[in-house]
N, C-alpha and C positions, 0 to 999 in steps of 0.2 A: 484811706483804710478806716479812719475813725468814723466817717459818715456811714460806710457800709456796715460797720459793727453796730452803730447806733440803730440803724434800720432793722437789724436782726434781733433787737431786744424788745420785750413788751414791758410796759409799765405795770406796776402792781395793781393799779386800778383796772386796766384792761385784762390783766391776768385773773383778777377776781371776777370780772364779768364773764370771762370764758369758763371759769370754774363753775359758776352758777348755771350757765347754759348747759354744761356737760352734766351736772347733777340732775337737771330736769329732763334731759333727753332720754328716750326709751332705750332699753338694753340693746336692741338691734342697731340703733344709730351709733351708740358708743362703740359697739363691737366693730361695725363696718368702718368707722372713722379710724380706729386704731389699726385695723388691718391695712387700710389704705396708706396711712403714714408709715407703718412698719415696712411695707413693700416698696415705698418710694424714697427711702432715706439714702444717705444721711441728709439732715436738714440744717438750716441756720438756727441760731439760738432760739428765736421765737417759736418756730415749729417744733423744735426739740422740747421746749418747755410744755407746749400743748400736748405732745405725745406722752410726756411724763405724767401730765394730769390725767390723760386718758388711761394710761397703764394703772395709775393709782385707783381711779374710779372703777376700772374693770375688775381689779383684784378685790376691791371692796364689795362690788355687786356679786362676784362669784362666791365670796364668803356668805353674803346675805342669802343668795338664792340656794346655796347648799344647806345652810342652817335651817332655812324655812322651806325646804324642798317639798314637804307634804302639802303646803298650801300655795306654793308659788304659782302653779297653773290656774288657780282659782282667781288670782288677781289679774283678770283680763276680761275683755268684753265677752259676754256669754255667746255660745254658739247654739245651733238648733237643738242639740242633744244635751246641752249643759244643765247642770244643777246649780248649786250655790256659786255665787260669784261676788267679787268685790272690786272696786275701782283699782286701776293699776297703781295709783299713788299709795294705796294702803300698805304695800310692802315697804315702800320708801319711808313712809312715816314710822312704821314699826322699827326699822333699823336705825333711823335718826333718833328716835326716842330711847332705844336701848343704849346707843352710844353715849347719850347724855345721862341716863339714869343708872345704867349698869355697865360702865366702861370696862371694868375688870373682867366681867363675864364675857363680854364681846371679845376682848383680847385673848382670853383663855380659849374661847371657841376657835378664833382665828388661828391661834398657835397650834391647836390640835389639828385643824384642817390642813395646815402646811405640811404635816407629817402623816396625815391620815392614809391608812391603807386598808380601811375596812374594820378597824378595831373598835372597841366599845368606848374608849375614852372620848374620842371626838363626838360620837353619837350622844354620849351623856352630856357633853358641853352644849351641843346644839339643842338637845331636848330641854335643858335647863332654860335656855333663852325662850323657847316656845312656851314653857310653863310660866315664866315670868310675864310674858306678854299676855297670856290668857288671863292671869290674875289681874293684871293692869287694866285690861279691857273691861273686866267685870267690876272694877272700882270706879264708880261714877265720879267725875270731876277730877280724877287723878292725872298724872303726866301722860297717860295713854288716851286721854279724852279725844284728841284729834284723830287718833287711829279709829276709835269707836265711831266718831262722827262720819269718817270716810266709809267705814264698813256699813253704816246705816243706809248709805246710798245704794248699796247692793243688797245682799241677803240679810244683813243685820249684824250687830255686834255680838249677840248671843250665839249666832251660828258660827261666826269667826272664832269666838272663844272656845266653842265646842270642838271645832276642827283642831285647834291648837292643843286641846287637852288630850286628844288621841293621836297627836303627832308622833310620839315614840313608836306606837304600834303600827301606824301607817308607814313610818320610815322603814321599819323592818319588813313590812309587807311589800313595799316597792322593790326591795331587793329580791323578793321571792316571785314577783309578778310574772317575769318571763317563764318561769317553770309552771306557774299556775295556768298560764294561757296555752301551754303546750299540752302534751299528752299527760293526762292526770292519772296518777297511780295512788295506791293506798297511802303511802308515806306522805306524798304531797297533799292529798286530801285531808289527812289527819292534821298536818301542820296548819293548813288553811282554816280548818274548823276550830282548832285550838286558838288561833289568832282572833278569829271572829268572836269566839266566846269571851276572850279577854276584852275585846273592844266593847261588846254589848254590856259588860259589867261596869263600864265607866259611866254610862248614862243610858236612859231609856231609848233615846233616839240616836245613839252613837252608831248603831249598825248601818242604817242607810247612809249616814254621813261618811262612814268609812269607805263604802263603795263609791260614793260621789268623788271622794278625794283620789281614789285609785283610777277611776274613769277619766278624771281630768288629765292624767298623765298619758293617756292613750291617744295616739293619732286616729285610731278607729274606736271611738268610745263605746260602740255597741258590743265590743269584745268583753266588756265587763259582765255580760250575761253568762259567759262561760264560768266566771268565778262565782257568780251568784248561784248558778245551777249546781256547781260542785259543792258549795256549802249546803244546799238543800238536797243534794243527792239526786239531781235531775228530776224534779217533781212534776206532777201533772199541773196543767195550767190553772185549775181551780184553786189549788193550794198557793201557787206563786202569785196569781192575780189577786188573791185575797190577803196577801201578807203585806208587811210594812215595806217590802221591796218591790211592790207592784209597779211603782212609778217608772222603774227602769225599763221594763217591758213596754209600758204604755208609751214612753218617750221614743223608743226605737220604732215602734209601729207608727207613731205620728210622723216620725222622720221619713219613713217609707212613703206615707201618704203625700208628704210634701214633695218628695222627689218624683213620685208618679205624676203629680199635678204639673210639675215642671216639664216632664217628658211630654205630657199631653199638649203642651203649647208649641212643640216643635213642628215646623213645616218645611216643605222643600225650599221655600224662600228665605229660610232662617240663616243660611250661609254655612260654609264648611266648618268654621270655628265653632259655631253653635252645634253642628253635628257631632263634633268631637266632645264638646262639653256635655251634651245630653246623653251621649252613649256612656260616658263615664258616670253620670248621675244614675243612669239605668243600671249599670253594673253594681254600683254601691247599694242601690235598692234591693237587688237580688241577693247581694251578700248579707244585708241586714235581715231579709226574710229568712234566708237559710240559717242564720245564727239563732233566730227565734225558734225555728223548727227543730234545730238540733239541741237547743238548751232545755226545752220543756216538752212534755208530752201534751200536744195540743188535742183538743176534742172538737169534732165538727159542730157540737152544740155549745161549745164554750165561747166566751167573748173574744178571746185572742184567736181561737181556731176559726171562727166565722170571719174575723177581720182579715186574717192571713189568706183565707180562701177568696175573699173579695179582692184582695190585692193581686193575687195570682190572676184572677179573672180580668181585672182592669188592665193589668200588665199585658196579658195575651191579646186582648181586644185592641189596645192602643198600638201595639207593634204590628199586629196583623193588618190593621188599617193602613199603616205607613208602608208596609211591605207591598201591599196591593198597588201602590202608586209608582213603584220603582221602575218596572218595565215600561210603563206608559211614559214616564219622564225621559227615559233613555231614547224611546222612540221619538219624542219631541226634539231631542238634541240631534238625533241622526235621522231626519225624516225620510220616509219612503213614499213613492207614488206607485199606484197599481197599473200594471200592464197586462194585456191579455196575450197569453202564449198559445192558446188554442180555443176551441169552442167552449170548453169547460175548465180551462186552466188559467188562473190568475196568479200573478207573482208581484210581490213588493220589491221595487228596485230603488237604489239611492236617488233622492231628489237633490240634484246638484245645480238647479237653475237659480238658486238664491244663496246668498252668503249665510253662514251659520247664525242662528239666533243665540246670542250670548246669554241672554236670560234663561233660555231653555237649557243651555249647556250647564250653567251654574246650578240650576235646580237638579239636574241629573247627577252632577258631581256631588252636590250636597247629600242627596239621598244615598248614593253609593258609598260616600264616606261614612255615613251613619251605619249602613248595613255592614260594611267592612269591620267597623269597630264594635259591632254587636257580638263578635266572635266570643269574647270573654264571658258574656252573660247569656248566650243563646241556650245552652243546655239547662242552666239553673232556671231560666225564665220560661222554659217550655216551648220555645219557638225555633229550636235548632232546625227541625225538618222544614218549616216554612221558609226560613232564611236560606237554606241550601237550595230549595226549589226555585226561589226567586233568582238567586245567583246563577243557577244553571240556565234559566231562561234568558237572563241578560247576557251571559257569556255566549250562548248560541246566537243571539241576535248580533252581538258584536262581531263574532267570527264570520257570520254570513255577510254582514255589512262590509267588512274589510275586504273580503274576497270579491264582492261585487264592485266596489270602487276601484280596486286594483285592476279588475277586468276591464272596466270602462277606460281607465288610463291607457292600458295596453292596446285597447281597440283603436284608440286615437281617432274617434269619429266625432270630433267637435266638442268634446268635453273640456271645460275650463280646468286645466290641470292644477293651477294654483289653488282654485277653490276646492278641487277634489283632495288635494294634499292637506288643506286646512281641515276638511272633515276627517281625514285619516288621523291627523294630530289629535282631534277631539276623541276619536275612537281609541287611540292609543292611551290617552289620559284616562278614559273610562275603563279601559282594560286594566290599567294599573290599579285602579280603585277596586274593581270587581275581582281581580286575581292578584297580581303582584307587579312590581316594577319590571321584572324580567319579561313578562308578557307585553308590557307597554313598549319596551325596547325592541322587541321582535317586530311589532307593527311599524315602529319608526324606521327600522332598517329596511323593511320591505318597501315602505313608501319612498325612501330615499333612492332605492335601486330601481323603482318603477320608471 
């Protein structure tokens, strides 16, 4: 028993090593480790101590991330639409420095957070930590110098300090953001404009920074255009594009260009997963274009208006080109040969002399997967009618092919039934992509009964 007990314990040296590893691990790793251990307990002494370390670290990080919620999303690698950013360790260094330099303020904030239900006391305690950090970063050579050095690897110490200085107003705005992204009424608009006025009074460049901080909290960052448009009372593009907030519209339009370029690389040989990914990319491009169009009054002669018109044109041309290849690819997967039924009558009938060409089948399935997933963007993209026409043509082809193969099987005139059923399975799969799985099952049942 004593040997088993000894094996279940960790030395202080090893425990210290594990503690340092946990402190350096990203939030998601710490969270997943804790969830795994919590779900798999109870444990021996060593794993129990590791779980306790993870629980302590998780609580500490939750307090840190809540106290610095206005800037937390900025401390990550920048995305395509991102504005200011700072290395991930910036937040860790801030918290470490505060625990050394202002331990009472940290504990006061933590105590308020433990009982926080949206009151002002906890917000005041958290805002105090943000203010202390901002002053520390602006003090060259002080205890926050390591924080400032880390920030300089991103958008810079002055930008970080500026973000922290408007943290109280941003924290308030984050609580209002769901309302501001929804249906805007007079009361909501007034609250938004009043908040923006207070932000702008803090510093000359605080307004754009405020919207950058809000956008960083959005999984769909282009939605910040709604908030900007509400502040400006849905302006024309000339006013918006000439303002200090023009970069937000420019970045969204640049992201649309990036997505359209990605769509243009898609081919029938790209594979089904690529078809899914590109269709999603296309959907997001149409969503972004729509957001720009609804947020601002675009002009055909304006820079944004011309750019959006070009994007619509490129989008339509790219999709039309792909749609024209779909029926031909299905024909390649389910080949026909021509027979003469009379002096002037020709008909295409299933070519069952050779096994299916798996490459052709995969191309057809890839394109049909893409066309199927275009449903969500077809109307906004302006190609709903073309998509419907292509699907109608493919469905007619598939219906005719299935009937002809079944007729050949029933005729029993030397047709290789195994090969015929293999082609019917392909037709069923393509029916499932062009229509739905119910249509595919009908074909399979008829093939099994033939």
